[in-house]
Structure formats: C-alpha cells, structure tokens
N, CA and C of each residue as an Amber inpcrd file, in Angstrom:
protein
   171
  -0.8770000  -6.4620000  20.0560000  -1.6730000  -5.2700000  20.2810000
  -1.0490000  -4.4870000  21.4230000  -1.0540000  -3.1700000  21.2940000
  -0.5950000  -2.3340000  22.4000000  -1.5250000  -1.1290000  22.5150000
  -1.6970000  -0.6540000  23.7380000  -2.5030000   0.5260000  24.0170000
  -1.7040000   1.3980000  24.9700000  -1.5860000   2.6780000  24.6230000
  -0.8050000   3.6130000  25.4270000  -1.6120000   4.8840000  25.6100000
  -1.5290000   5.4630000  26.7880000  -2.1750000   6.7450000  27.0450000
  -1.1150000   7.8180000  27.1820000  -1.3070000   8.9240000  26.4860000
  -0.4290000  10.0850000  26.5920000  -1.3220000  11.2680000  26.9160000
  -1.3210000  11.7130000  28.1520000  -2.2360000  12.7720000  28.5720000
  -3.6600000  12.2770000  28.4360000  -4.4610000  12.9720000  27.6550000
  -5.8530000  12.5550000  27.4580000  -6.0400000  11.7520000  26.1740000
  -4.9490000  11.4660000  25.4690000  -5.0190000  10.7360000  24.1960000
  -4.6660000   9.2740000  24.4250000  -5.4930000   8.3990000  23.8870000
  -5.2350000   6.9610000  23.9570000  -4.9010000   6.4760000  22.5460000
  -3.7680000   5.7890000  22.4350000  -3.3090000   5.2670000  21.1500000
  -3.3500000   3.7510000  21.2080000  -3.9950000   3.1450000  20.2360000
  -4.0370000   1.6890000  20.1530000  -3.4440000   1.2260000  18.8350000
  -2.6220000   0.1860000  18.9010000  -1.9810000  -0.3510000  17.7000000
  -2.2190000  -1.8570000  17.6700000  -2.6830000  -2.3310000  16.5350000
  -2.7730000  -3.7720000  16.3090000  -1.8580000  -4.0950000  15.1440000
  -0.8960000  -4.9580000  15.3910000   0.0820000  -5.3420000  14.3780000
  -0.1660000  -6.8060000  14.0630000  -0.6070000  -7.0620000  12.8460000
  -0.9800000  -8.4230000  12.4790000  -0.1420000  -8.8830000  11.2980000
   0.3380000 -10.0990000  11.3970000   1.1220000 -10.6980000  10.3180000
   0.4360000 -11.9890000   9.9100000   0.2840000 -12.1730000   8.6190000
  -0.2940000 -13.4250000   8.1420000   0.6410000 -14.5740000   8.5050000
   0.0730000 -15.6820000   8.9080000   0.8570000 -16.8320000   9.3640000
   1.8600000 -17.3010000   8.3100000   1.5330000 -17.1590000   7.0380000
   2.4270000 -17.5960000   5.9660000   3.7160000 -16.7890000   5.9700000
   3.6330000 -15.5080000   6.3530000   4.7910000 -14.6170000   6.3150000
   5.5390000 -14.5410000   7.6400000   5.1040000 -15.2710000   8.6540000
   5.6880000 -15.1410000   9.9800000   7.1310000 -15.6310000  10.0180000
   8.0270000 -14.7990000  10.5160000   9.4100000 -15.1760000  10.7830000
   9.7960000 -14.5020000  12.0860000  10.9180000 -14.8720000  12.6160000
  11.3870000 -14.2490000  13.8600000  11.6650000 -12.7600000  13.6660000
  11.8990000 -12.3240000  12.4190000  12.1900000 -10.9120000  12.1550000
  10.9850000 -10.0250000  12.4390000   9.7870000 -10.6050000  12.4260000
   8.5680000  -9.8320000  12.6450000   8.0030000 -10.1490000  14.0190000
   8.7090000  -9.8020000  15.0400000   8.2440000 -10.0890000  16.3850000
   7.7130000  -8.8490000  17.0700000   7.7230000  -8.8700000  18.3890000
   7.2380000  -7.7570000  19.1850000   8.0350000  -6.4870000  19.0050000
   9.2490000  -6.6100000  18.4810000  10.0700000  -5.4100000  18.2730000
   9.3880000  -4.4300000  17.3360000   8.7470000  -4.9380000  16.2870000
   8.0790000  -4.0470000  15.3380000   6.9060000  -3.3400000  16.0010000
   6.1660000  -4.0540000  16.8160000   5.0370000  -3.4390000  17.5200000
   5.5320000  -2.3350000  18.4420000   6.6380000  -2.5890000  19.1150000
   7.1940000  -1.5660000  20.0130000   7.6320000  -0.3330000  19.2210000
   8.2740000  -0.5280000  18.0880000   8.7320000   0.5970000  17.2600000
   7.5410000   1.4140000  16.7680000   6.4880000   0.7370000  16.2990000
   5.2980000   1.4480000  15.8210000   4.6090000   2.2120000  16.9470000
   4.5280000   1.5900000  18.1160000   3.8860000   2.2410000  19.2570000
   4.6720000   3.4730000  19.6800000   5.9860000   3.3640000  19.7540000
   6.8140000   4.5180000  20.1300000   6.6600000   5.6600000  19.1190000
   6.5920000   5.3230000  17.8260000   6.4250000   6.3380000  16.8080000
   5.0860000   7.0560000  16.9730000   4.0250000   6.3030000  17.2180000
   2.7140000   6.9230000  17.3940000   2.6650000   7.8030000  18.6320000
   3.2840000   7.3700000  19.7160000   3.3240000   8.1810000  20.9320000
   4.1230000   9.4590000  20.6790000   5.2230000   9.3510000  19.9360000
   6.0000000  10.5510000  19.5980000   5.1620000  11.5240000  18.7720000
   4.3730000  11.0050000  17.8340000   3.5150000  11.8690000  17.0090000
   2.4360000  12.5380000  17.8600000   1.8580000  11.7980000  18.7980000
   0.8500000  12.3730000  19.6940000   1.4830000  13.4760000  20.5440000
   2.6720000  13.2000000  21.0810000   3.3710000  14.2040000  21.8930000
   3.6250000  15.4630000  21.0770000   4.0970000  15.2970000  19.8440000
   4.3570000  16.4510000  18.9870000   3.0770000  17.2500000  18.7400000
   1.9910000  16.5530000  18.4480000   0.7160000  17.2400000  18.2000000
   0.2340000  17.9690000  19.4490000   0.3820000  17.3410000  20.6150000
  -0.0520000  17.9680000  21.8700000   0.7800000  19.2070000  22.1970000
   2.0220000  19.2310000  21.7160000   2.9030000  20.3770000  21.9390000
   2.7410000  21.4350000  20.8500000   1.7760000  21.2330000  19.9300000
   1.5080000  22.2130000  18.8910000   2.4120000  22.1100000  17.6870000
   3.1890000  21.0460000  17.6060000   4.0790000  20.8420000  16.4630000
   3.3830000  19.9820000  15.4190000   3.8550000  20.0860000  14.1990000
   3.3680000  19.1770000  13.1600000   3.9700000  17.7980000  13.4370000
   3.1430000  16.7510000  13.5190000   3.6730000  15.4090000  13.7830000
   4.5870000  14.9510000  12.6440000   5.8430000  14.6750000  12.9690000
   6.8170000  14.2620000  11.9580000   7.5250000  12.9630000  12.3130000
   7.2520000  12.4060000  13.4820000   7.9300000  11.1900000  13.9090000
   7.6620000  10.0750000  12.9190000   8.6910000   9.2740000  12.6310000
   8.5840000   8.1640000  11.6820000   9.1670000   6.9080000  12.2840000
   8.7300000   5.7820000  11.7530000   9.2520000   4.4900000  12.1950000
   9.9360000   3.8130000  11.0230000  11.0540000   3.1650000  11.3070000
  11.7640000   2.3760000  10.3020000  11.7780000   0.9420000  10.7860000
  11.1540000   0.0810000  10.0110000  11.0900000  -1.3320000  10.3940000
  12.0920000  -2.1330000   9.6200000
C-alpha cells in the first residue's frame, strides 16, 4: 500500500497479489510504478491537462 499527497490531492494505492501467483517479479517495484503513474496523472490534471500518464508493468 502507498499513500502520496500532491498539493491538496491524496492518492492511495493498494496492490494485492494472490499468494498462489506470488513471484519475485511482482514486488514493490510494481507498486512504485503504479504510484508514480497516479501522481503524474494528478499533476497533469492539476495543471489543466488531460491525464495521459501510463504505467507499464
């Protein structure tokens, strides 16, 4: 889980993987990538742009 504040916007992400599918490939790196993408989208929206940021996992 991660929570980030950008100005007055708070973004929370919960990244859950079923135990059966757990591998080292699905670690904290994916959560960081998703969080960065959401913060980029919030920044774009706050700047009046259409949110276009994407994440590639």
